[in-house]
C-alpha positions, -999 to +999 in steps of 0.1 A: -178+220+459-164+186+465-137+192+438-127+225+455-126+208+489-104+181+475-081+205+457-077+228+487-072+199+511-045+183+490-028+216+484-027+227+520-017+191+531+014+194+510+022+230+521+010+240+556+004+277+561+023+293+590+005+298+623-002+334+633+005+327+669+025+294+672+018+289+709-020+295+706-028+279+672-047+246+671-031+217+652-034+223+615-060+202+596-060+207+559-096+194+554-111+217+581-089+246+569-104+243+534-139+239+548-133+270+569-125+289+538-153+275+517-182+277+542-188+314+550-211+308+580-193+280+598-161+287+618-138+259+626-111+283+640-085+273+613-088+303+590-081+328+618-052+308+632-031+303+600-019+325+572-008+311+538+019+329+518+024+335+481+001+318+456-014+298+485-029+331+497-045+336+463-059+301+465-074+310+498-091+341+483-104+320+454-119+294+479-135+322+500-151+339+470-163+306+455-178+296+489-197+329+491-210+325+455-221+289+462-238+299+494-256+328+477-267+306+449-281+280+472-299+307+493-314+322+462-326+288+450-341+280+484-358+314+485-372+310+451-386+275+457-402+286+489-418+317+474-434+296+446-453+275+471 
């Protein structure tokens, strides 16, 4: 997860996605934007305010899917360890 966070933060720091509503968007933060994509439950307001274009959009999809897979895996591991006890 840390490597995905680092890769996403560096990528979006070099190429900022455009704001959907320039006058209403918060200031862009590549770290929190990547966290917003990776963590399915927590909302920092960055994902809904910015829209990447081109292959950056595909990177966003990859981060979202990977975040859901990691969250599901962690939830399954916790559930399994609790049900054993």
